N, C-alpha and C positions, 0 to 999 in steps of 0.2 A: 525330458524325453522318456516315453514309456518303453520299458524293456520288453523284448519279445516274450510273449506268453503272459504278460501282466494282465491282459484284458480277458484272459480265459476264465470261465466259470468252473470252479471245482465242485464236483458233486460228492458230498460226504454221505456215506451210508447212515441211515437213521440210528442204527445201533451204536455206531461209533460216536455220533453226535450226542446221544444220550449219555454215554460214558464220559464224554468230555465235559458236558454240563455238570454232571454229578461230581466230577473231580474238582471243578471250579467252586462249586458250592461248598464242598468239604474243606477246601483250602481256605475259603473265606471264613467259615465257622472256626477253623483252627486258629486263624489270625485273631479273631475276636476273643477267643478264649485266652490266648497268650497275653493280649492287651489287658484283659481284666485281671489276670493273675499278677501281671507286672505292676498294675496300679495299686493292688492291695498288698503287695509285699512290704515287709518291714513294719507292719502294723499300722500303716497310714491309710487314710481315706481321703481322696481328693475332694469328695463332696462335703467333708466336714469343715466347719468354720473354726478358725483358731480362736474365736471369741467365746467358745464354749457352747455354741448353739447347736452342736451336733446331736443326733439322736442317741448317741452312746450314753449308757447309764453308768454312773459311778458305782464302784464297789469299795466301800470304806475298809473292808477287810482284805482287800487284795494284797498279796505280798509285794514288798518293794522290789522292783526289778534289780537283778544282780548286775554288778559292773556298770552302773549308770555313768554316763559321760555327759557332762554339760559344759557349755562355753559361756563365760561371762564377758559381756561387752560394755565396758564403762564409757562414760562420756569422753574421758580423756585419760591417757596414761600419765603418771607422774603427779596426779592430784592426791594428796594425803587422805582426804576424805573418801575418795573413790577407792583407793587402795584398801582402806579399812573396811569399807562396806563390802567390797567383793571378796575380801578374805573371809567374811561370814558365809558366803556361798560355799567356799572351799571347805570350811569347817563342817557345814551341814552334809556335804557330799561324802567327805571322809568318814564321818560318823555313820553314814548309811552304806558304806562299803563301795562308794563310787569315787569319781574324780571330777574336778572342775579345772578348766584352763582359762586364764584371763587373756583376752585378745582385744586390744582397744586401739583407738587412733591416737596420734601424737598431738592432734589439735581438736578442739571441741566443735567439729563441724559435722553436719548430718551426712554430707557426701562421703566423708571418710568412713563413717559408720556403715553406710550402704555397701561400700566395697568390702568391708570386713564381713558383713552379714552374708553377702553372696559367696565369699570364700568359705566361710564356716559351713554354710548350707551344703556345700559339696562334700563335706566331711561327715555329714549326717549324724551329729550328736543326738542324744535323746532330747535335749532341751537347750534353749538359748535364754540366758537371763540378761536383759538389756536395760540400761538407763538411757533413755532416748534424748538426743540433742534437738530433735524436731519431730513432733508426733506424726505428722503426715509424710514427711520426706522419706522416713525409713519404712513406712508401712508396706509399700509394694514388695520390697525385698523380704520383709518378714512374712508376708503372706505366701510368697513363693517357698520360703523355708518350711512354713507350716504344711504346705502341700506335699512336702517330702516326709511328713510324719514327725517333724520336729516340734516339740511343744515350746510355746513362746511365753515367757514371763517378763512383764514390765516391772521395773523396780526403781524407786526413788523419783524418776522423771518419766511420766507415762508416755506411751506411744498410742496411736489410734486404737480405740477399743476393739475394732474388728480385725486388728492385726496381732492380737495376743489373746491368751486364755484368761490370765489373771494379772492384776497389777498390785504390787506390794507398796502401799503408801506408808510413809514414816509415821504420819499422824493425820488428822483430818485437816483439809485445806482451811476450813473455817477457824479451827483452833490456832493454827499458825498465824493466819492473818490478824486475827483478833489479839493474839498474844503479843505480836510484834508492836502493834499500835499502843497497846496498854503499857508495855515496857518503856517505849520512847516517851510517851506522854508523861508518865510518872517521873522519868529522869529529867525532863525539861520543865517540870513544874506545871504541866498542862497548858503551856502557852509558847508559841514561837513557830518559826519556819523549820520544816524538816525536808529531807531529800531521801530518795531510795537509790541505793547502788546495787543493781541487779547483776545477773550473769549475762547470758546472751538474750537478745531481743525475742528469740523464738522458743526459749526454754519453757515448756508447758507448766512445770511446777512453779517456777518463778512468776509467770504471768497469772496463774491461778491465785497465788498468795497475794500478789499486788492488787488484783481485782478486789479481793476481800478487804485488804487494807484501805483501799479507796472508799469502799462502802462503809467501813467502820468509822472512818474519819468524818462521815456525814452526820454521825450521831451528835446530839446536843452536848454530850460529855467532852467532845473534842472540837467544839466550835472555835476555839482560839488556837488550834493547831493547824497550820497551813502546809500542805504538800506543794513544794515549788518545782520539783524536778525529779524525774526518774532517769537515772544514768545507767549505762551498760559497760561493765568492765570485761565482758566476754569470758569470764572465768580465767582471765589472764592476770597474773600477779602485777606485772608492770603497768598494764593498762588500767587496772583497778586503782592502783596507787596514783596514777596520773588523773584519773577521773575524780578521785577524792580531792586532789589539789584543785582541779578545775571547779568543783562544786563550791569549795570554800572561797575561791577568788570571785566567782560569779554571784555568790549570795553572801555578802558580808554579815548579814544578820542571821545566818543559819545557826540553829540551835541543836539540831540533831540529825543523825544519819541512821537509816535502817539498811543493813546489807544482809539479805537472806541467802547468802552464799558463803561457804567457808573460805573460798579464795578472796572474795571481796572484803569480808569483814577483817581478815588478817592484814590485808594490804592497807585498808583504811586505818586500822589501828596502828600500823607501822608508821604511816604518815603523821597521824595525829600525835603519836608519842614523842616526836621530836619537833612538833609545831607549837607556836605560841598559843594555838587554840586548844591545846591539851587540857582536858578537864572542863573547858568552856563549851565545846561542841560534844554532845553526848553521842555515843555510838553503841548500837545494839544490832542484833541480827542472829544469824545461825552460824555457829562455829564449833570447833572441837576444843575441849579443855586443853590439850597439849599445845595447840596453836595459840590459844588466847591467854594462857596462864600468866605469862609475864606482863601482858597488857592489863589484866585485872589487878595484879599485884602492884603495878606502878601507877595505878589510878587512871589509866587511859579509858578503860571500860569498866562500868559498874556491874552490869549483868547482861547476859545473852542466853540464847536457848539452843537446844538441839535434842535429838533423840540419840540413842546409842547406834551408830551406823553399822556396826558389825552385826547387830541383831536384825537390822533391815535385810542384810545379805543372807543371814542365817535363815530367816523366814522365807526368803525367796528361794533358797536352795531346797528347803523342805517342801515348798509348794511345787517346785519343778519336779522333784522326785515323786510327789503324790500324783501329779498330772501324768508323768511318764509311766507310772505303774497302774493307772486307772482308778486310783482311789477318789479322785475328783475329776470333773470335766471343766470346771470354771463357772458352773451355774450358781446363781444366788441361792443361799441357804445351805449349800453343801458344807460339811464340817470335815476337818482333818487335824490330826495331831502333828504339831511342829516341834518335836523333840523337847528340849529344855524350856521352850517358850510356852508349852501347853497347847490347848486346843483353840483353833480359830474357825470362824465362820465366814464364808464368802459373802460379801455384800452385793449391792446393786452394781451392775456393769463390771462384775468380776473384781471389784476392789476388796483388798484385804488390808485392814489398818493395823499397824504394829501397836500403837498406843499413844498416849499424850506426850508432848515434848517436856524436856527437863530444863529447868533454869539453872545456870551456873554463875556463881558469884564468889566473892572472897571467902565466904564461910564454908563452901562445899567443893570448890574446884579441885582441891587436892585429894578428894575422894575418888577421882576418876582418872583413868590413864588410857586415853585414846586420842 
């Protein structure tokens, strides 16, 4: 029902109408100005891509930002390799007068990492250093963090390239895949069935290495080496142990196992060390000297490989500081100094390679402590 007077036409003097319109326009302009200043606060630009494709130019001589704060997000807490790797980030930040805090999931799932990324983004650190459990699943959350001005550094296990500025790779994918096949083929005498014990089915680094291994096995030099199974231990010690047992039971003629994961190789070694197959089934992969020392010395493992994980983290920390300070943007060809590791150049797709892997055996394993 219309109230009395609602149908009346109000006549507004032209001068008053002009003043009213002017006030509305002024208010609208003021609102736009506030939005712009808000979006540019904190040194961030919502139009900038975290993959380093922004129009911002690097200044190699820019001073390192004082009081830098970064957050490291490992694949999973409690993993000795991850702990060593992320301690390198902390070393780098401390050296640069900043600080790093490790905040990770208790399980190696992408969904758990997403929750942590969202929580960390609210705290607005200068940078996030992450070893991704799934490259695409964590990407949306990382992109949202980047819009808040947070620099994203992928480390060890990459995330989607458009969700980070740079990726710190331990070594080249090609060298790892080729090296693992070469090691196992040598140990089994160039002939026999082999299996791969991986981490999670979605781990980007594992899958990239395995792809290279499969291509390498097609070469004439390995025509008598047959890959019979790729198993997944999900970077869980007990499951990896059980998967090793399952492989041996399912393939009685198995001659070798490649496990390119520190959790997997140590679990497989533990099973083999007390098995009748000790010494008969060869095991190699990627592990830490401290994990594998006893298995090398008791003859369970002849040789395995890895890089120095603390250096991976240290390089990631240095890259995060360089990004947050404007020394680099993530573009190919940019150079930066990484403390005690020297100068590095950013490669294609924002990749920065630490260096070649190291082989560990009975002759040199006591020279390392990590």
